[in-house]
C-alpha positions as CSV (number, residue, x, y, z in Angstrom):
1,X,-4.0,-1.3,-37.4
2,X,-2.6,1.0,-34.7
3,X,1.2,1.1,-34.3
4,X,2.5,-0.7,-31.1
5,X,3.6,1.6,-28.3
6,X,7.3,2.3,-28.4
7,X,7.9,4.9,-25.7
8,X,6.4,5.1,-22.3
9,X,6.9,7.8,-19.7
10,X,6.2,7.5,-16.0
11,X,6.0,10.7,-14.0
12,X,6.7,10.2,-10.3
13,X,8.8,7.7,-8.4
14,X,8.0,6.3,-5.0
15,X,6.4,2.9,-4.7
16,X,3.7,3.5,-7.3
17,X,6.0,4.7,-10.0
18,X,8.7,2.1,-9.6
19,X,6.1,-0.7,-9.1
20,X,4.4,0.3,-12.4
21,X,7.8,0.4,-14.1
22,X,8.7,-3.0,-12.8
23,X,5.5,-4.7,-13.8
24,X,5.6,-3.2,-17.3
25,X,9.3,-4.1,-17.8
26,X,8.6,-7.6,-16.6
27,X,5.8,-8.2,-19.1
28,X,7.1,-6.2,-22.1
29,X,10.9,-6.4,-21.8
30,X,11.7,-9.8,-20.4
31,X,15.3,-10.8,-19.9
32,X,16.8,-12.5,-22.9
33,X,14.2,-11.1,-25.2
34,X,14.4,-8.1,-27.6
35,X,13.6,-4.8,-25.8
36,X,10.4,-3.6,-27.6
37,X,9.4,-0.8,-25.2
38,X,11.5,2.1,-24.0
39,X,10.5,3.1,-20.5
40,X,11.5,6.4,-18.9
41,X,10.7,7.3,-15.3
42,X,10.9,11.0,-14.3
43,X,11.3,11.5,-10.6
44,X,11.5,14.8,-8.7
45,X,14.7,15.2,-6.7
46,X,13.0,17.8,-4.4
47,X,9.9,15.9,-3.2
48,X,10.7,13.5,-0.4
49,X,9.1,10.1,-0.1
50,X,7.0,9.4,2.9
51,X,8.7,6.0,3.4
52,X,6.4,4.6,6.2
53,X,5.9,1.0,6.9
54,X,3.2,-0.4,4.6
55,X,1.1,-3.5,4.7
56,X,0.2,-5.4,1.5
57,X,-2.3,-7.9,0.2
58,X,-1.9,-11.3,-1.5
59,X,-1.3,-9.5,-4.8
60,X,2.2,-8.6,-3.7
61,X,3.3,-12.2,-3.9
62,X,2.0,-12.5,-7.4
63,X,3.8,-9.3,-8.3
64,X,7.1,-10.6,-7.1
65,X,6.6,-13.8,-9.0
66,X,5.6,-11.9,-12.2
67,X,8.8,-9.7,-12.0
68,X,11.0,-12.8,-11.3
69,X,12.1,-11.3,-7.9
70,X,13.5,-13.6,-5.3
71,X,11.3,-13.5,-2.2
72,X,14.2,-13.9,0.3
73,X,16.2,-11.2,-1.4
74,X,13.1,-8.9,-1.3
75,X,12.7,-9.6,2.4
76,X,16.3,-8.8,3.2
77,X,16.5,-5.6,1.2
78,X,13.1,-4.1,2.2
79,X,12.9,-4.8,5.9
80,X,10.0,-7.0,5.2
81,X,8.1,-9.5,7.4
82,X,5.2,-11.8,6.8
83,X,1.5,-10.7,7.0
84,X,-1.2,-13.4,7.2
85,X,-4.1,-11.3,8.6
86,X,-5.2,-8.0,10.0
87,X,-6.0,-8.0,13.7
88,X,-8.7,-5.6,14.7
89,X,-8.7,-4.4,18.3
90,X,-11.3,-2.3,20.1
91,X,-13.6,-2.1,17.1
92,X,-16.2,-4.1,18.9
93,X,-17.4,-4.0,22.5
94,X,-18.5,-6.9,24.8
95,X,-21.8,-6.4,26.7
96,X,-19.7,-5.3,29.7
97,X,-18.0,-2.6,27.7
98,X,-14.6,-4.2,27.4
99,X,-12.9,-4.1,24.0
100,X,-12.7,-7.2,21.8
101,X,-10.5,-8.2,19.0
102,X,-10.8,-10.4,15.9
103,X,-8.7,-11.4,12.9
104,X,-9.4,-10.8,9.2
105,X,-7.2,-13.5,7.8
106,X,-6.1,-14.2,4.2
107,X,-7.1,-17.8,4.5
108,X,-10.7,-18.8,4.4
109,X,-12.7,-22.0,5.3
110,X,-14.2,-24.3,2.7
111,X,-17.9,-24.7,2.1
112,X,-19.6,-27.6,4.1
113,X,-22.3,-29.6,2.4
114,X,-22.9,-26.7,0.0
115,X,-23.3,-24.1,2.8
116,X,-21.0,-21.3,3.9
117,X,-19.4,-22.3,7.2
118,X,-21.0,-19.3,8.9
119,X,-24.4,-20.9,8.4
120,X,-23.3,-24.0,10.5
121,X,-21.5,-21.8,13.0
122,X,-24.5,-19.6,13.8
123,X,-26.9,-22.5,13.6
124,X,-25.0,-24.3,16.4
125,X,-24.1,-21.2,18.4
126,X,-27.4,-19.4,18.6
127,X,-27.0,-18.5,22.2
128,X,-23.5,-17.1,21.7
129,X,-20.6,-17.5,24.0
130,X,-18.8,-20.1,22.0
131,X,-15.4,-19.8,20.4
132,X,-15.1,-16.9,17.8
133,X,-15.9,-17.8,14.3
134,X,-12.4,-17.3,12.9
135,X,-10.9,-19.6,15.6
136,X,-13.6,-22.2,15.1
137,X,-13.0,-22.5,11.4
138,X,-9.4,-21.7,10.7
139,X,-6.3,-23.4,11.9
140,X,-4.3,-20.3,10.8
141,X,-5.7,-18.4,13.8
142,X,-3.8,-20.7,16.2
143,X,-0.6,-19.9,14.3
144,X,-1.3,-16.2,14.5
145,X,-2.0,-16.4,18.2
146,X,1.3,-18.2,18.8
147,X,3.2,-15.5,16.8
148,X,4.4,-18.2,14.3
149,X,5.4,-17.6,10.7
150,X,3.0,-18.7,7.9
151,X,6.1,-20.1,6.1
152,X,8.5,-22.7,7.2
153,X,12.3,-21.9,7.3
154,X,13.9,-23.1,4.1
155,X,10.7,-23.2,2.1
156,X,10.8,-22.0,-1.5
157,X,9.5,-18.8,-2.9
158,X,5.8,-18.2,-1.9
159,X,5.5,-21.7,-0.3
160,X,3.4,-20.9,2.7
161,X,1.5,-23.1,5.1
162,X,-1.4,-20.8,4.3
163,X,-1.7,-17.6,2.3
164,X,0.3,-14.6,3.3
165,X,1.5,-11.1,2.1
166,X,4.1,-8.8,3.6
167,X,4.8,-5.8,5.7
168,X,7.4,-3.6,3.9
169,X,9.3,-0.4,4.3
170,X,7.9,1.6,1.5
171,X,11.0,3.7,1.0
172,X,13.3,0.7,0.9
173,X,10.9,-1.1,-1.5
174,X,10.9,1.8,-3.9
175,X,14.7,1.8,-3.9
176,X,14.7,-2.0,-4.4
177,X,12.4,-1.7,-7.4
178,X,14.5,1.2,-8.8
179,X,17.6,-0.9,-8.8
180,X,15.7,-3.8,-10.5
181,X,14.2,-1.4,-13.2
182,X,17.3,0.6,-14.0
183,X,19.3,-2.7,-14.3
184,X,16.7,-3.9,-16.7
185,X,16.9,-0.9,-18.9
186,X,14.5,1.7,-17.5
187,X,15.8,5.2,-18.0
188,X,15.8,7.2,-14.7
189,X,15.6,11.0,-15.0
190,X,15.9,13.1,-11.9
191,X,14.0,16.3,-12.8
192,X,10.9,18.4,-12.0
193,X,8.0,18.7,-14.4
194,X,7.2,22.4,-14.7
195,X,4.8,22.3,-17.7
196,X,2.6,19.8,-19.6
197,X,2.0,20.5,-23.3
198,X,-1.0,19.1,-25.2
199,X,-1.8,18.7,-28.9
200,X,-5.0,19.6,-30.8
201,X,-6.7,16.4,-29.7
202,X,-6.0,17.1,-26.0
203,X,-3.4,14.4,-25.7
204,X,-0.2,15.0,-23.8
205,X,2.5,15.8,-26.4
206,X,5.5,16.7,-24.2
207,X,6.6,17.6,-20.7
208,X,8.8,20.6,-19.9
209,X,11.5,19.6,-17.4
210,X,13.2,22.2,-15.2
211,X,16.7,21.0,-16.0
212,X,16.4,18.9,-19.1
213,X,14.0,20.9,-21.2
214,X,11.4,19.3,-23.5
215,X,10.6,15.6,-23.1
216,X,8.3,14.2,-25.9
217,X,5.5,11.9,-24.8
218,X,3.9,9.1,-26.6
219,X,2.0,7.7,-23.6
220,X,2.4,8.8,-19.9
221,X,1.5,7.2,-16.6
222,X,0.8,9.7,-13.8
223,X,2.3,8.5,-10.5
224,X,2.7,12.0,-9.0
225,X,0.7,11.2,-5.9
226,X,-2.0,13.5,-4.5
227,X,-0.8,16.3,-6.7
228,X,-2.0,14.3,-9.7
229,X,0.1,16.6,-11.9
230,X,-1.1,15.4,-15.2
231,X,-4.4,13.7,-14.8
232,X,-6.1,16.3,-12.6
233,X,-4.0,19.4,-13.0
234,X,-3.2,19.3,-16.8
235,X,-6.0,17.2,-18.1
236,X,-8.6,18.7,-15.7
237,X,-10.2,15.3,-14.9
238,X,-12.8,15.9,-12.1
239,X,-12.2,14.4,-8.7
240,X,-15.1,12.7,-7.0
241,X,-14.9,12.9,-3.2
242,X,-15.9,10.1,-0.9
243,X,-15.5,12.3,2.1
244,X,-19.2,12.0,3.1
245,X,-18.9,8.3,3.5
246,X,-15.3,8.0,4.6
247,X,-14.6,10.9,7.0
248,X,-11.0,10.0,7.9
249,X,-8.9,12.6,6.0
250,X,-5.6,12.9,7.9
251,X,-2.8,10.6,8.9
252,X,0.1,10.9,11.3
253,X,3.0,8.4,10.9
254,X,5.1,7.5,13.9
255,X,7.9,4.9,13.6
256,X,8.7,3.4,17.0
257,X,11.0,0.6,18.3
258,X,9.8,-2.9,19.0
259,X,8.4,-3.4,22.5
260,X,10.7,-6.5,22.8
261,X,13.6,-6.4,20.4
262,X,14.2,-10.1,20.9
263,X,10.6,-11.1,20.8
264,X,8.6,-12.7,17.9
265,X,7.3,-10.5,15.2
266,X,3.6,-10.5,14.8
267,X,2.6,-12.2,11.5
268,X,-0.3,-9.7,11.1
269,X,-1.0,-6.0,10.9
270,X,-2.8,-4.5,13.9
271,X,-5.6,-2.0,13.6
272,X,-6.8,-0.5,16.8
273,X,-9.8,1.7,17.1
274,X,-9.1,5.1,18.7
275,X,-11.3,8.1,19.5
276,X,-11.5,9.7,16.1
277,X,-10.2,6.9,13.8
278,X,-7.8,4.1,14.1
279,X,-4.1,3.3,14.6
280,X,-2.0,1.0,12.4
281,X,0.9,-1.1,13.6
282,X,3.1,-2.6,10.9
283,X,5.9,-4.8,12.3
284,X,9.0,-4.5,10.2
285,X,12.3,-6.3,11.0
286,X,14.0,-3.2,12.3
287,X,11.1,-1.3,13.9
288,X,7.3,-0.8,14.0
289,X,5.6,1.4,11.5
290,X,2.7,3.0,13.4
291,X,0.4,5.9,12.8
292,X,-3.1,7.3,13.3
293,X,-5.7,7.7,10.5
294,X,-8.4,10.2,11.8
295,X,-11.1,12.7,10.9
296,X,-9.8,16.3,11.2
297,X,-13.5,17.3,11.9
298,X,-13.4,15.4,15.2
299,X,-9.8,15.9,16.5
300,X,-6.9,18.3,16.0
301,X,-3.5,17.3,14.8
302,X,-1.9,18.0,18.2
303,X,-4.6,16.0,20.0
304,X,-4.2,13.1,17.5
305,X,-0.4,13.1,18.0
306,X,-0.9,13.0,21.8
307,X,-3.4,10.2,21.6
308,X,-1.1,8.2,19.2
309,X,1.9,8.7,21.5
310,X,-0.1,7.6,24.5
311,X,-1.3,4.5,22.6
312,X,2.3,3.7,21.7
313,X,3.5,4.3,25.2
314,X,6.0,7.0,24.2
315,X,6.3,10.8,24.7
316,X,5.0,13.0,21.8
317,X,7.9,14.2,19.6
318,X,8.9,17.8,19.8
319,X,7.6,20.2,17.1
320,X,4.4,20.2,15.0
321,X,2.9,16.8,14.0
322,X,3.9,15.5,10.5
323,X,0.3,15.2,9.4
324,X,-0.6,14.0,5.9
325,X,-3.7,15.3,4.1
326,X,-5.6,12.5,2.4
327,X,-7.8,13.2,-0.6
328,X,-10.4,10.5,-0.1
329,X,-12.1,9.7,-3.5
330,X,-11.1,9.1,-7.1
331,X,-10.8,10.8,-10.4
332,X,-13.9,10.3,-12.5
333,X,-11.7,8.5,-15.1
334,X,-8.2,7.1,-14.4
335,X,-7.5,6.8,-18.2
336,X,-7.8,10.0,-20.2
337,X,-6.5,10.2,-23.8
338,X,-2.8,9.0,-23.6
339,X,-2.5,9.3,-19.8
340,X,-3.3,6.7,-17.1
341,X,-3.2,7.7,-13.4
342,X,-1.9,5.0,-11.0
343,X,-1.8,5.2,-7.2
344,X,-2.7,8.4,-5.4
345,X,-2.8,10.3,-8.6
346,X,-6.0,8.4,-9.6
347,X,-7.6,8.1,-6.2
348,X,-7.3,6.9,-2.6
349,X,-9.8,5.4,-0.2
350,X,-9.7,4.5,3.5
351,X,-6.5,2.5,3.9
352,X,-7.9,0.2,6.5
353,X,-7.5,-3.0,4.4
354,X,-4.0,-2.1,3.0
355,X,-5.4,-1.5,-0.5
356,X,-3.0,1.3,-1.6
357,X,-0.3,-0.9,-3.2
358,X,-3.0,-3.5,-4.2
359,X,-4.6,-0.9,-6.4
360,X,-1.3,-0.1,-8.0
């Protein structure tokens, strides 16, 4: 029988690293129980976090519950708001050429007499022109249109009128998880990995840290982002590109102020079709997290920044655009020997449906 794992190393902080540490600690080192797994997270002090506004899926509520985190405390500390849908704008055109919008909500209608409701909807609306499908079948769409919350004030943790997730400041969320993890016993090491050593079987045996020297490894989780320091660089796991199917390979983030600081916060993420991709709008408490996901084969960084600024109704910022390269695809395997890649280190696809943290 194999010996149980005693020491776990996570390389990389950010949301992926600290979320992995939090979930492992919550399931293996529960409060009040004997600590049976030593977790060390090694985070570079020289690589800044992107820290943009990020949208989540329903899995985030389950994650908070698993870790025993208080929802209201999470909302206060992470600049978070509720998300009950994605609203798509200008992805479809009416016959007269005007743009149309529709929701992709988290709630869904029940089957009717054994049939999906779309069957009845199309059967009775063959000529078109009726109310949109989502508004015909879901009461939640009226709540979204009215800019109302999916949860009543004073409700308990995760007690919504209908399913919801969150918009969250990724930088604040990582710090919130770091506090939770280190309080719970996770060892936090601020250092840079400069070498990865392997044994005769090809397993990672130790990491050479720039300041601390040799760090022995029993099992390691690679959360080093697009660098994929261990999985792709050290273990040479091939990367399979999805670029042919998903051409958007660049992103420019642009935090902006709320249009009306005293107005209601949309309980949904907005995705608007632009000339070479789409723009996200994530409403946080303090600001809006916006940006442009685009194909560099169809627009330059400067042109993308100008289009995004015009879309947001602001002047383009001075200096070169802070564009982010996106490696669209995945490693052939995310688990190789004693290393598992999580987050960007293992792969990344089109972020249109807010799947980045979901995959973590």
